[in-house]
Structures are given as structure tokens and as C-alpha cells.
C-alpha positions in Angstrom: -17.3 16.8 23.1 -16.1 14.3 20.6 -14.3 11.0 21.2 -12.1 10.7 18.1 -10.4 13.2 15.8 -9.2 11.8 12.5 -7.1 13.5 9.8 -6.9 10.9 7.1 -7.9 11.8 3.5 -11.2 9.9 3.3 -12.0 7.9 0.3 -15.3 6.9 -1.4 -15.2 3.2 -1.9 -16.6 2.1 -5.3 -17.3 -1.6 -4.4 -17.8 -4.1 -7.1 -18.5 -7.8 -6.6 -17.3 -10.0 -9.4 -18.6 -13.4 -10.5 -15.2 -15.1 -10.6 -12.0 -15.7 -8.7 -8.7 -13.9 -8.6 -6.3 -13.8 -10.4 -8.1 -12.2 -13.4 -6.0 -12.6 -16.6 -6.0 -10.1 -19.4 -8.6 -10.3 -22.1 -11.0 -12.0 -19.7 -14.6 -11.1 -19.3 -15.9 -11.1 -15.7 -19.4 -10.2 -14.9 -19.9 -7.6 -12.1 -22.7 -8.5 -9.8 -23.4 -5.0 -8.4 -21.7 -1.7 -7.9 -22.2 0.6 -4.9 -20.6 3.6 -3.2 -19.7 3.4 0.5 -17.7 5.5 3.0 -14.3 3.9 2.9 -11.0 4.1 4.9 -11.6 5.7 8.3 -15.3 6.0 7.4 -15.6 2.3 8.4 -14.2 3.2 11.8 -16.6 6.1 12.2 -19.7 3.9 11.3 -18.8 1.2 13.9 -17.6 3.6 16.5 -20.8 5.7 16.4 -23.0 2.6 16.4 -21.3 1.7 19.7 -22.4 5.1 21.0 -19.4 7.4 20.4 -18.8 10.5 18.3 -16.1 11.1 15.7 -14.8 14.3 14.2 -13.1 13.8 10.8 -11.0 16.7 9.6 -9.9 16.3 6.0 -10.2 17.9 2.5 -12.8 16.9 0.0 -13.2 18.0 -3.5 -16.0 20.1 -5.0 -16.8 17.1 -7.2 -19.5 14.5 -7.2 -17.6 12.2 -4.8 -17.0 15.0 -2.2 -20.7 16.0 -2.4 -21.8 12.4 -2.0 -19.4 11.9 1.0 -20.7 14.9 2.9 -24.3 14.0 2.2 -23.8 10.4 3.3 -21.9 11.3 6.5 -24.8 13.7 7.4 -27.3 10.9 6.9 -25.2 8.6 9.1 -25.0 11.2 11.9 -21.3 11.7 11.5 -20.0 15.2 12.1 -19.2 17.0 8.8 -17.9 20.4 10.0 -14.3 19.2 9.5 -14.9 18.1 5.9 -13.2 21.1 4.1 -14.0 21.7 0.4 -10.7 22.5 -1.2 -10.7 24.1 -4.7 -8.8 21.9 -7.2 -8.7 18.9 -4.8 -10.0 15.6 -6.1 -11.8 13.5 -3.5 -10.0 10.2 -2.9 -11.6 7.3 -4.7 -10.9 3.6 -4.0 -12.1 1.0 -6.6 -12.6 -2.2 -4.6 -13.1 -5.6 -6.2 -14.4 -8.6 -4.3 -14.3 -12.1 -5.8 -16.5 -15.1 -5.0 -14.1 -16.5 -2.4 -14.2 -13.2 -0.4 -10.8 -12.0 -1.4 -10.4 -8.4 -2.4 -8.1 -6.0 -4.1 -8.3 -2.3 -4.7 -6.7 0.5 -6.6 -6.9 4.0 -5.2 -5.7 7.5 -5.5 -3.6 8.5 -2.5 -3.8 12.3 -2.4 -2.0 14.6 -0.1 -3.1 18.2 0.6 -2.0 21.3 2.4 -5.4 22.1 4.0 -4.9 22.4 7.7 -5.8 25.7 9.5 -3.8 25.5 12.7 -6.3 27.7 14.6 -9.1 25.4 13.5 -7.1 22.3 14.3 -6.3 23.6 17.8 -10.0 24.1 18.4 -10.8 20.5 17.2 -8.0 19.2 19.5 -9.7 20.8 22.5 -13.1 19.3 21.4 -11.8 15.7 21.2 -10.7 13.1 23.8 -8.4 11.1 21.5 -6.6 11.1 18.1 -6.9 8.2 15.7 -4.2 8.1 13.1 -3.9 5.8 10.1 -0.6 5.0 8.4 -2.1 6.3 5.2 -1.7 9.8 6.6 2.0 9.1 7.3 2.9 7.6 3.9 5.8 9.4 2.2 8.3 12.1 2.9 8.2 13.4 6.5 8.1 17.0 5.3 4.8 16.5 3.4 2.1 18.9 4.8 -0.2 16.0 5.8 2.5 14.3 7.8 3.7 17.5 9.4 0.2 18.5 10.5 -0.8 15.1 11.8 2.4 14.9 13.9 1.6 18.4 15.2 -1.8 17.0 16.3 -0.3 13.8 17.7 2.2 15.8 19.9 -0.5 18.2 21.1 -2.8 15.4 22.2 0.1 13.9 24.0 1.0 17.2 25.8 -2.7 17.5 26.9 -2.7 13.9 28.3 -5.2 12.7 25.8 -5.3 9.2 24.2 -3.5 8.3 20.9 -4.3 5.4 18.7 -2.3 4.2 15.7 -3.0 1.7 12.9 -0.2 1.7 10.3 -2.0 -0.3 7.6 -0.2 -1.8 4.6 1.9 1.3 4.0 3.9 0.7 7.2 7.1 0.1 5.2 6.8 3.5 3.6 6.6 5.5 6.9 9.8 7.5 7.8 11.7 5.6 10.5 12.0 8.7 12.7 8.3 9.5 12.4 7.5 5.8 13.1 9.7 5.8 16.2 8.0 8.9 17.6 4.5 7.5 16.9 5.3 4.3 18.7 6.7 6.1 21.7 3.7 8.4 22.1 0.8 5.9 21.3 -1.5 4.4 23.9 -2.5 1.6 21.5 -0.8 0.4 18.3 -2.7 -2.1 16.2 -0.9 -4.1 13.4 -1.9 -7.1 11.5 0.6 -10.0 11.3 1.9 -9.0 7.9 2.4 -5.4 8.9 4.1 -6.5 12.2 6.5 -8.7 10.1 7.3 -5.8 7.8 8.0 -3.5 10.8 10.0 -5.9 13.0 11.3 -8.5 10.5 9.7 -11.2 12.7 7.1 -13.6 11.4 5.8 -15.0 14.7 3.0 -12.8 16.1 4.0 -13.1 19.8 7.7 -12.4 19.1 6.8 -9.4 16.9 4.5 -8.0 19.5 7.2 -8.3 22.2 9.6 -6.5 19.9 7.2 -3.7 19.4 6.5 -3.5 23.1 10.2 -2.4 23.5 9.3 0.7 21.4 6.1 1.8 23.2 4.7 2.0 26.6 1.2 1.5 25.1 -0.8 -1.5 24.4 0.4 -3.6 21.4 -2.1 -5.6 19.3 -1.1 -8.0 16.5 -4.0 -9.4 14.6 -3.8 -12.8 13.0 -7.0 -13.0 11.0 -9.4 -15.7 11.9 -7.0 -17.0 14.6 -7.7 -13.9 16.6 -5.1 -11.5 18.0 -2.2 -11.4 20.5 -2.2 -8.4 22.9 0.5 -7.0 25.2 -1.1 -4.8 27.8 0.4 -1.8 29.6 1.7 -4.1 32.4 3.6 -6.1 29.6 1.4 -9.2 30.0 0.8 -11.0 26.8 -2.4 -12.9 25.9 -4.1 -14.5 22.9 -7.7 -13.7 22.2 -9.0 -16.4 19.8 -11.1 -15.4 16.9 -14.6 -16.6 16.1 -15.3 -19.1 13.3 -17.6 -17.6 10.7 -18.1 -18.0 6.9 -15.8 -15.5 5.1 -17.4 -13.5 2.4 -15.4 -10.2 2.4 -12.6 -9.0 4.8 -12.7 -5.4 3.6 -13.3 -3.1 6.6 -12.8 -6.0 9.2 -9.7 -4.4 10.6 -11.4 -1.0 10.8 -14.4 -2.5 12.6 -12.0 -4.3 15.0 -10.1 -1.2 15.9 -13.2 0.9 16.3 -14.4 -1.5 19.1 -10.9 -1.4 20.7 -10.8 2.4 20.8 -14.4 2.7 22.0 -13.8 0.2 24.8 -10.6 1.8 25.9 -12.0 5.3 26.1 -15.1 4.1 27.9 -13.4 2.1 30.6 -14.2 -1.4 29.5 -11.8 -4.1 30.8 -9.2 -5.3 28.2 -10.8 -8.8 28.0 -14.2 -7.3 27.1 -13.1 -4.9 24.5 -10.8 -7.4 22.8 -13.5 -10.0 22.5 -16.0 -7.4 21.2 -13.3 -6.3 18.7 -12.8 -9.9 17.5 -16.6 -10.2 17.2 -16.8 -6.9 15.2 -14.1 -8.1 12.8 -15.7 -11.5 12.4 -19.2 -10.1 11.7 -17.8 -7.8 9.0 -16.2 -10.7 7.2 -19.7 -12.3 6.8 -21.0 -9.3 4.9 -19.7 -7.9 1.5 -18.9 -4.2 1.2 -17.8 -1.4 3.5 -19.4 1.6 5.2 -22.9 0.8 6.1 -22.2 -2.9 5.8 -19.9 -2.7 8.8 -21.3 -4.5 11.9 -24.1 -3.4 14.1 -24.1 -3.8 17.9 -26.9 -6.3 17.6 -24.9 -8.5 15.2 -21.9 -8.4 17.6 -24.0 -9.3 20.6 -25.5 -12.2 18.7 -22.1 -13.7 17.6 -20.8 -13.3 21.1 -23.8 -15.1 22.6 -23.4 -17.9 20.1 -19.9 -18.3 21.5 -20.9 -18.3 25.2 -20.4 -14.6 26.0 -23.2 -12.5 27.3 -23.0 -8.7 26.7 -23.7 -6.8 29.9 -23.9 -3.1 30.1 -23.8 -0.4 32.9 -24.3 3.0 31.4 -21.7 3.1 28.5 -19.4 0.5 30.1 -19.7 -3.0 28.7 -18.4 -6.2 30.2 -18.9 -9.8 29.1 -20.0 -12.8 31.2 -19.6 -16.5 30.4 -23.0 -18.1 29.8 
């Protein structure tokens, strides 16, 4: 049995650290410190989720190109299930070129492919094998009749019918998701997780608390609005609101921090941690990631999360796979 099913087109991140600061003007020479390939997008979620002890099942197309071959081989090395990585003839594996400057700011340019690859019989089998569905807004970007959107919404509805958990992270494309689709996703989700910029785009409200309360009118699930280093504001299923302060750490690179954060939230939710524990662990996961450049394998380890929590007066206690935190 797997915990999470994901149907996002998975990218290979080509990560490049530059010896300079943004913005970069034309006709300017900037030295690149190093270049590496890493699992990107939902791959960051998988890495952190499985380090916490869970199992993920990605179902997506990959190309019969060097990027697709690299992705499958790398996922196998990381222990992430690859039976759902479907090689599709003529499909180009998604690639994201990521630049990180000396101040830890990043930008990226990526292909955003869509593909008609879903075998409904195979998908139904995967749904039976999984406890929850994790959906990124990147899968929902564009016309609601696109095959990817149609198939993801089929899966979302099936998980809901079967009483299984649904998690949604809209990402920066939140403004390009069809309003009808967005309304249905909000209604069905158990947890929705926005950053403050995405929350403002969706609600038109800048204040994190007010935006979260506006979103809570559209869903019965838990609402999370992230506010970077300040932490996050959470409205639980009882409609109680609470701030969870972030941890002060040196910022080197924020890429993958949101993915690391949400991986911890989803794992804690599915494994019966109390809300306070999994939100603090999630803040720790996001903070640890910002201290390390790159994505994929550079996402936080459990040991690093524990260390940061302990430095901030929180002791990680564990009973089987349930974690709770105690003040030191």
C-alpha cells in the first residue's frame, strides 16, 4: 500500500549556481559555479516524504530521452516507486532550468508539457493502492478540457468517493486554473496549502489571516497560508486559526522549501500526528531546505529537522510512526 499518488508531469531540474546577483542584464558575463541534475517538482515532495518513512507512487509520462532515462534511474536509486513512470513515444521529459544567485534568490524557465497518457484501468488500480492523492496546480494549468486536467479530476473525485484524503498545492499558476475546477478542488480537499502570494492572487486579500478565512469559506478542509520565514497561518477543521512561527536560519536557496514543508504536513496528517506537531515539523523542513542549495537529494533529512527543532526547544518524540513534539 502506498501513501500518496501524484499525477504531475515530473521535471528534471538542471540547477545552476551563479556567481552574481539578480537581475542579470544582457551582454553580461556571469560565472556558473556548478551544474547538477536533480529530481524537481513533486520529486522534492517524494524525497522528503519517503525520508519520513512513507511511500509515494508517481504516475506520469516520461520521454524516451536522456532526461527520462536519468529520472527513472535516479528514482530507483532513491527507492521511489517507478512502475507509474510511463515512457511515451514522442513525449519530451519536462526540464526546468533553475538559476540560484549568491543571495539565495532563484528563477527558472521550464517546459510545461501536457500529455494524454492515462490508462483508466491502470489508474483505477493505482487509486486502490493509495491512501491519498496529492495534486499540484501545475497539473491544473490551462483549459479544463485538457487530458491531464480531465484525468486528474477523475482521480480526485474517485479518491473522494472512496473516503480517502486529498491534498492540494496550487503553486504559482493558481491564477490560470479554471474557476469551476478550482471551486471543486477546494470543496473536496482535506488540506489546501498556499503561500501568501498565491493566497492573494486567489482571494484578492493581502493579509494572510484574512485570506485564509476567506478560503475556509470554500472548503471544509484545513487551510494553510505560508508566509516565508514568518511561518504560516493555519485554520483547522474546527475553524480555529493559529500562527506557527518560522525558524530563523541563514537563507541560501528557497527552491524546494514549499515542497519539503507540504511533504511533512501530508505525512503527519496521514500518520495521525497532532496538528501542532506536524506544522512545526513542516516549518522545520522548509527552513532546513533554505539552508541548502539545490533540489531533490538536497531536500531535508529527518536528522536535520530534528536538530533544528531541538535548537529551538522542541524535542522529537516518536511512538511507532506517530511523532509528537515536547518542549525542552
